NUVOTI-339929 format. One line per 10 residues: number of its first residue (from 1); their letters; for each residue x, y, z of C-alpha. Coordinates in steps of 0.2 Angstrom, whole numbers, always signed. Layout:
// NUVOTI-339929
NUM	A	X:Y:Z | ...
// end
This chain:
// NUVOTI-339929
1	XXXXXXXXXX	+432:+584:-715 | +425:+585:-697 | +414:+570:-701 | +429:+560:-708 | +439:+563:-693 | +425:+558:-681 | +423:+541:-690 | +441:+536:-690 | +447:+525:-676 | +464:+519:-670
11	XXXXXXXXXX	+468:+502:-664 | +483:+490:-662 | +482:+475:-675 | +492:+462:-684 | +493:+466:-702 | +496:+452:-716 | +501:+458:-733 | +502:+446:-748 | +507:+448:-766 | +508:+436:-780
21	XXXXXXXXXX	+525:+434:-787 | +528:+438:-805 | +510:+444:-807 | +513:+456:-822 | +522:+442:-832 | +508:+430:-828 | +495:+442:-834 | +504:+446:-850 | +506:+428:-854 | +488:+422:-849
31	XXXXXXXXXX	+477:+436:-842 | +461:+425:-841 | +469:+410:-833 | +479:+421:-820 | +463:+430:-815 | +453:+414:-814 | +467:+406:-803 | +468:+420:-791 | +449:+421:-789 | +449:+402:-786
41	XXXXXXXXXX	+462:+403:-773 | +454:+418:-764 | +437:+409:-764 | +442:+392:-760 | +457:+394:-748 | +462:+412:-743 | +446:+420:-738 | +439:+405:-728 | +456:+402:-720 | +458:+420:-714
51	XXXXXXXXXX	+441:+419:-707 | +445:+403:-698 | +460:+411:-690 | +449:+425:-684 | +455:+438:-696 | +447:+450:-709 | +451:+453:-727 | +452:+472:-728 | +454:+472:-747 | +461:+464:-762
61	XXXXXXXXXX	+475:+472:-770 | +474:+465:-788 | +488:+454:-786 | +486:+450:-768 | +477:+455:-752 | +478:+464:-735 | +471:+457:-719 | +471:+461:-701 | +470:+451:-685 | +467:+455:-667
71	XXXXXXXXXX	+480:+441:-662 | +497:+441:-670 | +499:+422:-666 | +483:+419:-676 | +491:+430:-690 | +507:+420:-691 | +498:+403:-690 | +486:+409:-704 | +501:+414:-715 | +510:+398:-712
81	XXXXXXXXXX	+494:+388:-716 | +490:+397:-732 | +508:+395:-738 | +508:+376:-734 | +491:+373:-743 | +496:+384:-758 | +512:+374:-760 | +501:+358:-761 | +488:+366:-772 | +500:+372:-785
91	XXXXXXXXXX	+513:+358:-785 | +507:+351:-802 | +506:+368:-810 | +519:+373:-823 | +531:+387:-818 | +523:+400:-829 | +505:+396:-822 | +510:+393:-803 | +503:+407:-791 | +515:+409:-777
101	XXXXXXXXXX	+513:+423:-764 | +526:+432:-754 | +519:+436:-737 | +523:+448:-723 | +516:+452:-705 | +519:+467:-694 | +510:+473:-678 | +507:+491:-675 | +495:+505:-673 | +482:+507:-687
111	XXXXXXXXXX	+469:+520:-692 | +453:+512:-697 | +440:+521:-708 | +426:+515:-720 | +432:+497:-719 | +450:+501:-724 | +465:+503:-713 | +480:+515:-714 | +496:+520:-705 | +514:+515:-702
121	XXXXXXXXXX	+508:+498:-695 | +501:+494:-713 | +516:+503:-722 | +529:+493:-713 | +520:+476:-717 | +520:+482:-736 | +538:+486:-736 | +543:+469:-728 | +534:+459:-741 | +547:+461:-755
131	XXXXXXXXXX	+560:+456:-743 | +553:+438:-741 | +555:+423:-752 | +542:+417:-764 | +531:+405:-754 | +539:+411:-738 | +535:+423:-724 | +544:+439:-717 | +539:+446:-701 | +545:+462:-691
141	XXXXXXXXXX	+555:+462:-675 | +539:+467:-665 | +530:+451:-672 | +545:+440:-669 | +546:+446:-651 | +528:+441:-648 | +528:+424:-657 | +545:+416:-655 | +540:+406:-640 | +522:+403:-645
151	XXXXXXXXXX	+524:+397:-663 | +534:+381:-667 | +545:+388:-681 | +563:+394:-682 | +563:+411:-690 | +580:+417:-698 | +587:+434:-693 | +587:+444:-709 | +595:+459:-702 | +590:+477:-702
161	XXXXXXXXXX	+584:+486:-718 | +580:+504:-723 | +564:+504:-732 | +555:+517:-742 | +545:+530:-733 | +549:+523:-716 | +560:+534:-705 | +567:+520:-694 | +576:+505:-701 | +566:+489:-699
171	XXXXXXXXXX	+572:+473:-692 | +566:+457:-701 | +565:+439:-698 | +560:+426:-711 | +554:+408:-714 | +559:+401:-731 | +546:+391:-742 | +555:+375:-738 | +555:+378:-720 | +536:+382:-720
181	XXXXXXXXXX	+532:+366:-730 | +543:+356:-717 | +532:+362:-703 | +518:+352:-696 | +501:+358:-704 | +496:+375:-696 | +477:+374:-692 | +466:+386:-683 | +466:+376:-667 | +485:+378:-666
191	XXXXXXXXXX	+483:+396:-662 | +472:+393:-647 | +478:+389:-630 | +464:+376:-627 | +457:+370:-644 | +439:+365:-644 | +434:+348:-649 | +422:+350:-664 | +406:+339:-666 | +414:+328:-679
201	XXXXXXXXXX	+430:+325:-668 | +419:+320:-653 | +408:+309:-664 | +423:+300:-671 | +430:+298:-654 | +414:+289:-650 | +417:+277:-665 | +434:+273:-658 | +427:+268:-641 | +412:+259:-648
211	XXXXXXXXXX	+421:+250:-661 | +405:+252:-672 | +402:+236:-681 | +420:+232:-681 | +425:+248:-690 | +442:+255:-685 | +445:+274:-685 | +461:+279:-692 | +464:+298:-688 | +480:+294:-679
221	XXXXXXXXXX	+486:+279:-689 | +499:+280:-703 | +492:+285:-719 | +490:+271:-732 | +498:+273:-749 | +486:+282:-760 | +484:+268:-772 | +479:+256:-758 | +467:+269:-751 | +460:+272:-768
231	XXXXXXXXXX	+457:+253:-771 | +449:+252:-753 | +437:+267:-757 | +433:+260:-774 | +428:+243:-766 | +417:+251:-753 | +408:+262:-766 | +405:+247:-777 | +397:+238:-763 | +387:+253:-756
241	XXXXXXXXXX	+382:+261:-773 | +377:+246:-784 | +369:+257:-798 | +385:+267:-801 | +394:+262:-816 | +412:+256:-815 | +417:+272:-826 | +408:+284:-815 | +415:+276:-799 | +433:+276:-805
251	XXXXXXXXXX	+431:+295:-810 | +424:+299:-793 | +438:+290:-784 | +451:+299:-795 | +443:+316:-792 | +442:+313:-773 | +461:+309:-771 | +466:+322:-783 | +457:+336:-774 | +466:+347:-761
261	XXXXXXXXXX	+466:+343:-742 | +457:+343:-731 | +443:+333:-738 | +431:+319:-733 | +418:+308:-741 | +402:+302:-732 | +388:+290:-736 | +369:+291:-735 | +365:+273:-732 | +346:+273:-736
271	XXXXXXXXXX	+348:+284:-751 | +362:+274:-757 | +373:+289:-762 | +388:+298:-756 | +393:+316:-752 | +411:+324:-753 | +420:+340:-753 | +437:+347:-751 | +448:+362:-747 | +443:+363:-728
281	XXXXXXXXXX	+455:+371:-715 | +456:+354:-705 | +451:+336:-707 | +438:+338:-693 | +429:+353:-702 | +429:+342:-718 | +420:+328:-709 | +408:+340:-699 | +403:+350:-714 | +400:+334:-725
291	XXXXXXXXXX	+390:+326:-712 | +379:+341:-711 | +377:+344:-729 | +373:+325:-732 | +360:+325:-719 | +352:+341:-724 | +351:+335:-742 | +345:+317:-740 | +336:+318:-723 | +345:+305:-715
301	XXXXXXXXXX	+361:+304:-703 | +376:+299:-714 | +392:+289:-710 | +410:+293:-714 | +419:+284:-728 | +435:+293:-729 | +445:+308:-723 | +460:+315:-733 | +469:+299:-739 | +463:+288:-725
311	XXXXXXXXXX	+448:+276:-729 | +437:+268:-716 | +436:+250:-716 | +419:+244:-722 | +409:+234:-709 | +407:+216:-714 | +388:+217:-713 | +387:+234:-721 | +379:+242:-706 | +388:+259:-705
321	XXXXXXXXXX	+389:+269:-689 | +379:+285:-694 | +381:+301:-685 | +367:+314:-682 | +371:+332:-687 | +360:+343:-676 | +362:+358:-687 | +353:+349:-701 | +337:+349:-691 | +339:+365:-680
331	XXXXXXXXXX	+323:+375:-679 | +326:+388:-666 | +330:+407:-667 | +342:+412:-680 | +360:+409:-676 | +373:+409:-690 | +383:+396:-681 | +368:+384:-683 | +369:+385:-702 | +374:+367:-708
341	XXXXXXXXXX	+389:+364:-720 | +394:+382:-724 | +412:+389:-725 | +419:+402:-714 | +419:+414:-728 | +400:+413:-729 | +398:+416:-711 | +409:+431:-712 | +398:+439:-725 | +389:+455:-717
351	XXXXXXXXXX	+372:+450:-722 | +374:+433:-715 | +383:+437:-698 | +371:+452:-695 | +355:+444:-702 | +346:+444:-685 | +347:+463:-684 | +342:+466:-702 | +326:+475:-706 | +310:+465:-710
361	XXXXXXXXXX	+302:+459:-720 | +317:+447:-723 | +321:+429:-727 | +336:+418:-729 | +338:+404:-742 | +350:+389:-741 | +356:+375:-753 | +365:+360:-745 | +381:+364:-755 | +383:+378:-743
371	XXXXXXXXXX	+375:+392:-753 | +366:+406:-743 | +356:+420:-749 | +348:+435:-740 | +334:+447:-744 | +329:+461:-732 | +318:+477:-732 | +306:+468:-744 | +289:+476:-749 | +281:+461:-740
381	XXXXXXXXXX	+286:+444:-732 | +279:+434:-747 | +290:+445:-758 | +305:+442:-747 | +303:+423:-748 | +300:+423:-766 | +315:+435:-770 | +327:+426:-759 | +323:+409:-767 | +326:+416:-784
391	XXXXXXXXXX	+342:+424:-778 | +349:+408:-771 | +343:+397:-786 | +352:+409:-798 | +368:+410:-788 | +383:+408:-800 | +390:+394:-789 | +374:+384:-792 | +381:+378:-808 | +391:+365:-798
401	XXXXXXXXXX	+378:+362:-785 | +363:+351:-787 | +347:+351:-778 | +336:+366:-776 | +337:+380:-763 | +325:+380:-748 | +320:+394:-736 | +332:+393:-721 | +324:+407:-710 | +308:+417:-711
411	XXXXXXXXXX	+311:+433:-701 | +322:+427:-687 | +315:+409:-685 | +324:+395:-694 | +312:+384:-704 | +324:+373:-714 | +321:+359:-701 | +302:+360:-703 | +304:+359:-722 | +315:+343:-722
421	XXXXXX	+305:+334:-708 | +289:+336:-719 | +295:+334:-736 | +301:+320:-747 | +319:+317:-751 | +324:+331:-763
// end
């Protein structure tokens, strides 16, 4: 008991609680499909978004999750962003298959022990969650006081509620699902006083100023109708990927525009192929990550073709303005922020974020689709390198990721750039 008391710590935190609406009914109707949908939303959206807003998933709760944030503004922006994207992701699902979350946020003193959190701060958040609307957000008075002049949203006063196991009545404020969808998209940079310009954002600004080969950047332009954008992208791909069949190209364009924002597609001009991915927290991240992945895989700087529903005009002479992604050929000391093309959820994994301090012999492996594997405390350096490549190549997500895994780091030295500079195109 004395040891447990010593390990427990107290701190102030913003707590986000989320539960899936009608979970028991959905499980009874389609257990396998419901579990698969929740797992997909966690992996593709929820975990990386919470990490992007500087939060931490404390634990899954079967039908939801519990997360903590050091900043209550980050927590509110994150919840709004999650509900906005969930509304888009599930818009075409039938009512019986649609995963919808209620979310609630409270700020208060918590007890942290063995990775879990406890206390009235957590309990109040859990009691507020059922008061909210499906797809909406309920916050406590303490949260409201902190964010009402710092978040561009009008919370409705929901009155005072007596809730189970909480001695003092709780004042609640809420945002409906409709109100959340009507807000401007909530992104990580919205929660910061001075958002940083990412590499992709800065590079695209250069395109504007340079007018590269007549190309016109369109981030601030009005979005074209999806059909017109699809026709434009199809025409570009037909010109740049001559060996692609009409059926394959049509399927590619359809899949791209049917995927969830934020997404982008980039071109490897010499390899005559394209790279794209979706479900990023922002358009800038989508561009940055795809440029990094494309260059790491094809060993050449790549060019942007499309971002979300906006398609870049093809230069008349086909000479695209390529953009170097330094992370793709980085070769210094290990720094998780230098790993190209990975999602925030990967960077947040303990074995990745603390790799520099892991016990040797150790090695890290990488696949250009953003897969990262780590082995530490091996019997020898050779064994660490062999085992980590086997681990990466057998990763379950490899089923949708082409190309082999390569060593990213040996001990604390990044060697991926050395491999790509010396090897043929994978």
